[in-house]
N, C-alpha and C positions, 0 to 999 in steps of 0.2 A: 252625049257620048264623048268620052275623053279622046284627045288626040292620040295619034300613034305613039308619039314620044311619051306622053303621060301613061298610056297603057303599058308600054314597055317598062317604065319605072315602077308601076304598080306590080307587075309581074316580078321584077327584080327584087323589090323590097318585101313583098308579102308572100312570094313563092307560088309555084305552079299549083300546088295542092289547094291552097286557099282560093286562088282564082277559079279553079275548076269547080270547087264546091259552091262558091258564090254564083257562078254562072248556071250551075245545075238548079240551085234553089230559085233563081230568078226565072228560069225556064218553067219550073213547076207552077209558078204564079202566072206567068204570061200565057201559058197554054191551058190554063184551067184545071190542072191536075190537083192543086190544093183545094179548089172550089168543089171538085167532085169528091175529094177525100173528106172534106169538112163542109157538107152542103148547108144551105139555108134550110131552116126547119123551125117548127114551133116547139114550145116546151111540151114535153111528154109527161106531165105531172101524174097522169093516170096509167102510164105504161110501166111495165116491170123493169126495174133497173137494179134490183137486189139479186145477189146470189142466193138461190134457194127461195124460201117463202118470205114475203114482204112482212116487216114487223107490224104487229097489230096496233090499234089505237093506244093501248096502255103500255106497250113494251118499247116504244121508240126511244124514250129517255134511257131505259135500261141498256139499250144497245150501245149508247155513247159513253157509258160509265167507265171511269178509270182508264182513259186513254189519253188524257191531256195533262197539262202542267199542274193543275190545281183542282182540289175539290172545294175548299173554302176560299172565298175571295179575300184579298188583303184588306187590312184596315187602313184607310187613307183619310187625310184631312180634306174636307169636302168643299169649302167655300169657293175657291178659285176654279176648281175642276167643274163644279156644278154651274157656275156662272158661264163658263165657256160652253158647256153642253147646252145650256138654256138658250144661248145665242143661236146655236144651230137649230134648235126647235122653233125659234122665231124667224128662221130663214136666212141667217147669216152664216157664211162658211169661211173658214180660215184656210187660205191656200199657201202651201209651202211653208207652214209653221210661222207665217208672218201676217200677210194682209187679209183683213176680213172684208168680204164682199156680200152684198144682198143678192143671193141666188135663189131664194125661195125654199120652201119645204113642202113636199120634195122638190129638189131642184130640177132644172132642165138638164138631163144627163148628156145632151148633145150640144150644149152651148159652149162656145169658146169664150171664156171669161176675159181673154186678152183683148179681143176686138168686137165682141158682141155678136159675132156671126153664129149661125147654127149649122152644124154639120149634118148633111143629108143621111138618112138611114134607109135609102131605097136600094142598097146594093150589098153584095158580099164584101166582107172586110178586105179580101185580097184585091178587090177592084178599086180601092180608094187610094188616091194619090196624096200621100202625106205631105209632099212638098207644096201642095196647093193650100195647105192649112197653116195659118200663122201659129206656129209653135203648139203642136197638138198636146203638149203636156198640160196646157190650160184646160183642155177637155178631160184628159185622163186623171188629173189630180183628184177630183172628187169621186171618180169612178173606181179609184183604188179602194174605196171604202175605209180609208184611214180614220174616218169619223167613228168607226166601230170602237176603236181603242179609247177615244174620248168618252163615248157613251158608256162603255164598260167601266171606265174609271169613275165616272159620275155615279153609276149604279153601285159600285163597291163602296163609294164614300157615303151614299145617302140611303140606299135601299129603295129609292123612288122608282116605282113601276113605269113612270113615263119614259124612262130611258130605254128599257128593252122594247116597249111598245113603239118607240121611234125607230129603233133598229129594224123591227119587222115591217113597219110601214115603208121604210126606205128600200128594203130588200124586195118587197112585193111591187113597189112602183118601178124599181129598176128592171125586174123581170118583165113587167108589162111593156116597158119601153125599149127593151133590148133582147129580142128573140135571138136564139142561137145563131152565131156567125153573121148576123146582120148589123152593119154599121161599124163605126170607128172604134168602139169599145171592145171589139174582138180582135183588132189588128195586131196588137203586141201581146205575145205570149207571156212576157214578163208582167204586164198589167193584169192579165187574166190570172196569173199565179198569185200575185200580191192581193188581188181581190178575194180569191178563194181562201188564202191564208187568213185574211181579216174576217171572213165569214166563219171560218172554223173557230177563231177566237171568240167572236160574238156568240156563236151557237153555244159554246161551252160556258161562257160567262153568264148567259141569260137562260140557261137550261131550266132552272127552277122557277123562273118568273112566270106569273100568271098568263102573260101574253104569249108565252112559248107553247102554243098548242101543238098537239101531235100532227095536225094537218100542216101547219106552218113549218115544223121541223122536217117533215117528210118532203115537202116541196123544196126546201133549201138543200136537202141532201141530193135531190135530183139536179138542182142547179150546179152544185159542186161537182157532181158526176159529169155533167156536160162541160164544165170548165176543165176537168181532167182530160177529157177527150180532145178539147181544143189545144191544150198545152202539148200533149203527147203527139198530136197530129202534125206539128210543124216545129218540133223542138230542135231539129237539125239547124234551123236558121239561127237560133240562139247560141248553139254550140260553136258555130263557125265564127260568130262575132268575137269570141275569146274575151268576154267581159262578164260583168255581173248578171247579164240576162240569162246566161246559161246556168249560173248558180241559182238564181231566184226561181227559174222555171223547174229546175231539178228539185229544189226544196218544196215547191208547190206540189209536184207529183208525189214526193215522199210523204208529205203531210196528208194528202188525200188518201193515199194507199194505206197509211198507218192508222189514221183515225177512223177510217170507214172500211174495214176489211170485208164487209158484206157486199160492197159494190162489185159488179161483175169483173172489172178490170183492176181491182185493187192490188192484187199480187203483182201484176205486170208493172203497174205504176210505181209501187213501192220499190221493186227491184231495180227498175230503170232509174228512178230518182236517186236511190242510194248509190248506185254505181256511178252516176254522173256527178253527184256531190263529191265522191271520193276522187274521181279523175279531175274534175274542175278545180278542186282544192289543190291538188298536186301541180296543176298546170298554171295556176294564176298567181301564185305567191313566189317571189324570188328568194334567193338564199338569205338576203338580209331582212326579209319580212315585208318588203315593199310590194306594191300591188301592180298587176299587169296594166291597169288603166291609168297609171301615173296620176292618181287623184286621191286625196285624203278622204273626201266625202264618199266617193264610190268604194273606197276601202272599208268605210264604216258600213255601207250597205252590205258588202260581202260578209263582214264580221257578224252583223245582226242576223243575216240569213243562216250562217253556220251555227251560231249560238241557238237559234230556234230549232234547227234540225238536230243538233247534237243533244239538246235537252229532250226533245221529243223521242229520240232514239233511246235515251236512258230510261225514260218513263215507261217505254214499251219494251224494255229489255232487248233492244236492237242497237247496241252501242256502235259507234263508228270506230274506225281503226285508230290505233295509237299514232300512226303516222299523220292522220288528219288532225288529231288533237295537237300534235307537235307543230303542225303548220299553222293552226289557229293561234297557238302560243307565240309563234314567231311573228305573225302579223300583228298580234296585240302588242308585243314588246316594241316592235318598230313604231307603232302609233304612240305608245306611252313616252317614247323618247322625245317626241315633239309636242306633247300635250302639256300645257300649263296646269299643274295640279290645283292651283288656287281658283282657276276659272273654268277649266275644262276645254279651253279654246286651243285651236291648232292653226297653223298657217292654212289659208284658204287655197291650198295648192291644187292645181289641175282643174278639170271640169267639175262643176258643181251646179246641178240643176234644181237644187232644193229638196232632193230625195231624203226622206227619213221613214224607213219602212216599219220601224217598231217605235212609235211615239208613246212610250209608256212611262213618262215622267213629266213633271212640270218644268223641267230644265229648258233653257233656251236652245234653239236649233244649233247654235254654234258650240254648245257644251257637249263634248264627246264622252264625258264621264259615265253616263248611263250605259252606253254600249261597251266601253272598255271595262267597266266594273263587272258587267255580266260575262264578258268574254274571259276575263281573268278568273272569275269564279267558276265557270264551267270547266276550266282546265285544272285549277288548283284547289277549288273549294276554299279559297281565301280572297279577300278583297285587296285591291291595289290602291284604293283611296280610302280615306276616313269615311265613315258612314254619313250620308246626307240624303237630300231629296233625290239624288241620282241613283239611290238604291232601289227605287220603286220597280225598275225593270227586273231586278233580281227577285223581288218579292213576288211578282207575277209568274216568273218562269220557274222559280225554285221554292216558293212558298215559305213556310215558317222555318224551313231548314236554313235559309240564307240569313234570317234574323238571329238565329241561335248559334250557328256554327261559324259564320263568317267573321274572321278577325282581320284587322288591318295589317298588311305587310308593308305598305308604303311604297310608292312608285320609285323613289330614289334608290331603294335598296336593290332593285333589279335592273334599272334602266340607265342609271348614270354611268356613262362610259367616257373615259378620258380621251380616247382617240376615236376618230370616225371609222366605224367598221363597215360602212355602207359599200356594198358592191354595185349598187344602182345609182350612186352619185347623189344621195341626199345627205348633205353635209351640214354640220351644226357647230357653231362656236357660241359659248355662253360665258358671260361675265356676271357680276353680282346682280345688276338690275336690268341687264339687256341680253339679248341673244339674237343670233342670225341663223337662218337656214338658207343655204345656197344649193342650187341644183346643177349638177354637172354629170349627166348620165350618159351611158352608152346603151342605145336602144337595141333590144332584140325583138321587141314587139312594137307594133305601131304606136307612135305618139299621138296624143290628142290635142296638144298645144305646142306651138313653136316657142318654147320658153327656156332654152338652155341659158344657164348662168343667171336665171332669175334669182333675186335676193329678197328674202323676207326679213324685215327688221322689227324687233319687238323691244319696247322699253317700258318697264314698270307695268307689264301686263297689257300694254296698248300696242296694236299692230300698226307701226308707223309707216312702213313701206310694205305693201301687200299685193297679193294676187287678186285680180278682180273676179275670178270665178268664171261664170258662164253668162248669166242673165237670160239671154234668149238664144235658142238654137236656130230657129227659123222665123224670120220676120222681115219686113221691108228693110232695105239697106238704110243704115249701116249695120243692122242687128242680125245679120246672118252668121251666127256663131262668131261674131267679130272679136270677142274677147279672147279667142284662141290665138290671135296673131301676136307676133313678137312685140309690136308697138304697144300692146296692152299690158306688157309685163315690165318689171323693174330690171330691164336689161337694155341693150342698145340695138339699134338697127343700122344697117349700112345701105346708103342710097335708097332709103325708104323700102327696103326689101325685107321680107320675112326670112328667118334663118333656113326655112324649108319651103318646099313648093306645095301649094294647095292643089289637091286633086279632087276635092269635094268638101262638103260641109264638115265631114268627120274624118277626112282622109288627107294625110300628108305623105309626100314622097321626098326623095333627096334628104333623108334624115340627117340632121346635124348631130354629130357625135362629139362627146366631150371627154375630157380627162382632167385629172387634178393631182395635186400633191399637197402634203401638209408638213410643216416644219416649225421649229421654234427659233426665235431670235432672242439671244440672251438667255436668261434663266426661266422666264415665264411668259414671254410674248408668243402666242400661237398664231400662225399664219396659214391660211388656205389659199392656194393659187390654182386657178382653174382656167380652162380654155376650150373652145370648140371650133369645128371646121366648117360651120354653116355658111361662112362668107368667103371661103377659099375660091369659089367660082367667080368672085369679083375681085380677087387679089387681096383679101383681108383676113385676118384672124383676130378673133375677140379673146382677150385675156382679162381676167379679173382677179384681184387679190383682196382678201379680207383679213384684217389683223385684229386679234383680241388682246387689248392692252390692259393689264391688271390695274386695279386702283392702287394709287400710292398710299 
């Protein structure tokens, strides 16, 4: 429990409405209301879950026709993709687009790959204490079923039936080990939504494969239906977070309701998901296009979710509002401003837990071009980068249209701005071979890291001074979200203090607020001067100046 002083600061900084909602949601868990609403149960594979008559053995595939992004699979170069997919079939799994670990095939769905412990599955998900688990993302990573995208890409590249067969074996084993609402893999509505989205993608990709039998398809549709019930049953928790959880869960509901209108609650989920996508989009992007979570990687998660939803809406003649498209455009242009067009890399600014929700290319995790290319295309039907391997995401989402109609507009034609327009304090200075990003923001939503006046320095495409990201959220000291501290950033500390006061692993109070000014010295030397008030409580003010001196 926080002290009275900390509790008052939480109330002051986050507002009475937010605190009341959080307390209400906590009470729903504590007193078993959520458990009664979403009870432990077995899979009801033989129970009716369709509206009207259940599809017959020969009509299941017809039910799914023409509701997704593609009919024909894209043509892909296969060697590297198939090599990676074959590693999965041999029991190796790549976590967070990086490290390969021998986890088996099928894997232990409840194994924590970080410390080798196994999470018990003897209780309802609402009764599990996540704080007692060393970074639960190491359990959830494989349970997102991101491997579906790799298997789909390998199938498109080779036509080898072993990949859809592997998908179905994994789905069936997951169902056997994860009955509804039992265990940690049902705890996060976001994880449930991302898994359902991946299953939708796999189902559509492998629909014509010989291993995609009517029985398997019917069972997976029931599993997706149960996932929709879980998401909708506690989505208020995601909304009150005011982050990408709300967006991803809304996209999950919209996807299920759109792709499977025969489900009993499809209309409700579609309507709720659509309304929440529209409202969350309005609420989560600032005037300058920056994101509410103060994180470039989480902004990519947000963008990928929107591109998926917007394209699915287009295909099914349910387009989203022009306002939402304009907001996506704003968020994309903001990202392009800081993206190196030669490498696709961006400052590793803010929290970064390794999330990549649409791994639909062979590009490195640090390459943002696949996501930004697709986002720019869904808005403009034009590319913002020259065509390259980062175009694969567009080929999956837009099909042959993107290969025939997309022409390069070039990022510099839209995003090179002489003066910093940022209202959120993301400041950039660029010279011929180097550039700097400086953060001097005024928070209106809770910060995730104490990083005012952090400076990111790039030279010839190399990130010389960088943000460390996150690494681990919950682990033995010192790794309890330690990289969120001021000392982990390219800024200064005073008396070994953070700029703000920690009130929890993900919560800061006494928000440090910054301001800045920009001016020129002489004819062409540009200077940014910034300052923040985080150390006024100890009688200090941090000021920082950065000058961009042109080459002689």
